[in-house]
C-alpha positions as CSV (number, residue, x, y, z in Angstrom):
1,T,15.4,9.5,-6.4
2,Q,18.5,8.6,-8.2
3,L,21.5,7.5,-6.4
4,T,24.6,9.5,-7.5
5,S,27.4,8.0,-5.4
6,K,28.5,4.8,-3.7
7,N,28.1,6.6,-0.4
8,E,24.3,7.0,-1.2
9,L,24.1,3.4,-2.1
10,G,25.8,2.5,1.3
11,A,23.1,4.5,3.2
12,L,20.3,2.1,1.8
13,P,19.0,-0.4,4.4
14,I,20.0,-4.0,3.9
15,F,17.5,-6.6,5.1
16,V,18.6,-10.1,6.2
17,E,16.2,-12.9,6.2
18,L,16.7,-15.3,9.0
19,P,16.4,-18.9,8.0
20,R,13.6,-20.7,9.7
21,S,14.5,-24.0,11.2
22,Q,13.9,-26.1,14.4
23,H,16.5,-24.1,16.0
24,W,14.6,-20.7,15.5
25,P,14.4,-19.9,19.3
26,E,18.2,-20.1,19.5
27,I,19.0,-18.5,16.2
28,V,16.7,-15.4,16.5
29,P,18.3,-13.8,19.7
30,V,21.9,-14.3,18.4
31,A,21.1,-13.1,14.8
32,M,19.3,-10.0,16.1
33,E,22.4,-9.1,18.3
34,A,24.5,-9.6,15.3
35,L,22.2,-7.4,13.0
36,E,22.3,-4.7,15.6
37,R,26.1,-4.7,15.8
38,A,26.3,-4.7,12.0
39,G,23.8,-2.0,11.6
40,L,21.4,-4.3,9.4
41,S,17.7,-4.8,9.4
42,A,15.8,-8.1,9.5
43,K,13.2,-9.6,7.3
44,L,10.4,-12.0,8.4
45,R,8.9,-14.2,5.8
46,C,5.2,-14.6,6.8
47,G,4.1,-17.0,4.2
48,G,4.8,-18.8,0.9
49,V,3.5,-21.4,-1.4
50,T,3.2,-24.2,1.1
51,P,1.8,-24.5,4.6
52,A,5.3,-25.1,6.0
53,D,6.3,-21.6,4.6
54,F,4.2,-19.9,7.3
55,P,6.0,-19.3,10.6
56,T,4.1,-20.1,13.7
57,I,2.6,-17.4,16.0
58,D,5.5,-18.2,18.5
59,E,8.1,-17.8,15.8
60,V,6.7,-14.4,14.9
61,A,6.5,-13.3,18.5
62,E,10.2,-14.4,19.2
63,F,11.1,-12.5,16.1
64,I,9.4,-9.3,16.9
65,A,10.4,-9.4,20.6
66,H,14.1,-9.8,19.8
67,A,14.0,-7.2,16.9
68,R,12.6,-4.7,19.5
69,K,15.0,-5.7,22.3
70,N,18.0,-5.2,19.8
71,A,16.4,-2.1,18.2
72,V,16.7,-3.9,14.8
73,P,14.3,-2.6,12.2
74,F,12.5,-5.2,10.2
75,K,10.1,-5.7,7.4
76,A,7.6,-8.5,6.8
77,T,6.8,-10.2,3.5
78,A,4.7,-12.9,1.9
79,G,1.4,-13.9,3.2
80,L,0.2,-10.7,4.7
81,H,-2.6,-10.1,2.3
82,H,-5.3,-9.5,5.0
83,P,-5.7,-7.4,8.1
84,V,-6.4,-10.1,10.7
85,R,-5.1,-13.7,11.1
86,H,-7.5,-16.1,9.5
87,L,-7.8,-19.5,7.9
88,D,-7.3,-19.4,4.2
89,A,-9.9,-21.7,2.6
90,A,-7.8,-22.2,-0.7
91,T,-4.7,-23.5,1.1
92,G,-6.1,-24.7,4.6
93,T,-3.3,-22.6,6.2
94,M,-3.7,-20.1,9.0
95,M,-2.4,-16.7,7.6
96,H,-0.9,-13.9,9.6
97,G,-2.7,-10.6,9.6
98,F,-0.9,-7.4,9.0
99,L,-2.9,-5.6,11.7
100,N,-1.8,-8.3,14.0
101,V,1.8,-7.8,13.2
102,I,1.6,-4.0,13.4
103,A,-0.1,-4.1,16.7
104,A,2.3,-6.5,18.1
105,A,5.3,-4.5,16.8
106,A,4.0,-1.4,18.4
107,L,3.1,-3.2,21.7
108,A,6.5,-5.0,21.9
109,P,8.3,-2.3,24.0
110,R,5.6,-2.5,26.7
111,I,4.3,-6.0,26.8
112,E,6.0,-9.4,27.3
113,R,7.0,-11.6,24.5
114,D,4.3,-14.2,25.7
115,A,1.6,-11.4,25.4
116,L,2.6,-10.8,21.9
117,V,1.4,-14.3,21.0
118,F,-2.3,-13.3,22.0
119,V,-2.0,-10.2,19.6
120,L,-0.6,-12.2,16.9
121,A,-3.2,-15.0,17.4
122,E,-6.2,-12.6,17.4
123,E,-8.8,-13.7,14.8
124,D,-11.6,-11.4,15.7
125,A,-11.4,-8.3,13.4
126,A,-13.7,-6.5,15.9
127,A,-10.9,-6.6,18.5
128,F,-9.0,-4.1,16.4
129,R,-10.3,-0.6,15.8
130,F,-9.2,3.0,14.9
131,D,-10.1,6.4,15.9
132,E,-8.3,9.7,15.1
133,R,-5.8,9.3,17.9
134,A,-5.1,5.6,18.2
135,L,-5.2,2.0,17.0
136,Y,-6.8,-0.3,19.7
137,W,-6.3,-4.0,20.3
138,R,-8.9,-5.1,22.8
139,D,-8.0,-2.9,25.9
140,E,-4.6,-1.9,24.6
141,R,-4.4,1.6,23.1
142,I,-1.5,2.4,20.7
143,E,-1.3,6.2,20.2
144,V,-0.6,7.5,16.5
145,A,2.7,8.7,17.8
146,E,3.6,5.2,18.8
147,L,2.6,3.8,15.5
148,E,4.6,6.4,13.7
149,Q,7.6,5.7,15.8
150,T,7.1,1.9,15.2
151,R,6.9,2.7,11.5
152,R,10.1,4.7,11.5
153,S,12.2,2.5,13.6
154,A,10.8,-1.0,14.1
155,F,8.3,-2.5,11.7
156,V,9.3,-0.2,8.8
157,S,7.5,-2.1,6.0
158,Y,5.5,-5.1,4.9
159,G,5.0,-6.6,1.5
160,S,1.8,-8.0,-0.1
161,C,1.6,-9.2,-3.6
162,S,-1.9,-7.7,-3.7
163,L,-2.7,-4.1,-3.5
164,R,-6.5,-4.6,-3.7
165,E,-6.9,-7.2,-1.0
166,P,-5.7,-5.2,1.9
167,I,-7.7,-2.1,0.8
168,D,-10.9,-4.1,0.1
169,D,-10.6,-5.9,3.5
170,L,-10.1,-2.7,5.4
171,T,-13.0,-1.1,3.6
172,A,-15.2,-4.0,4.4
173,L,-14.3,-3.9,8.1
174,G,-15.1,-0.2,8.2
175,M,-11.5,0.8,9.0
176,L,-10.9,2.5,5.6
177,Q,-13.1,4.8,3.6
178,C,-12.5,4.9,-0.1
179,A,-13.8,7.7,-2.2
């Protein structure tokens, strides 16, 4: 689609990346309130080139909980190559899983922030499963309609520098069938 006016450009979402620091627990609630007032979206960086670039589970839970509390749409980038949280042998770093983040974002309206930590910390791929009507994490059922709503208004996108890895991993887990 081609933008034909400044008005159309102004309708594009703007994502603001929150700077990670030791003050993250104090920054996130204030920043999310400000983003909500300004009508802006948030960006969560989930990895990078060094282990220090990867946010902790608590930081991700804090981000998701406050994004949902303030109705701030967000995207997650970097480091989300694989479905489930795991130790990356090449870097020795625990990497977040995109299924963990999706499930946490969808469950955020109905579970406490501290419970999000358990979703984000899940390393057992068998704890996640799909059928035609829902995504399941352990005993939690997330209806397709909830996933669609989450995708439209909460966790609106994620970035991975690899297209093949997510597809290959989901196929290997039996969650995706490729023709």
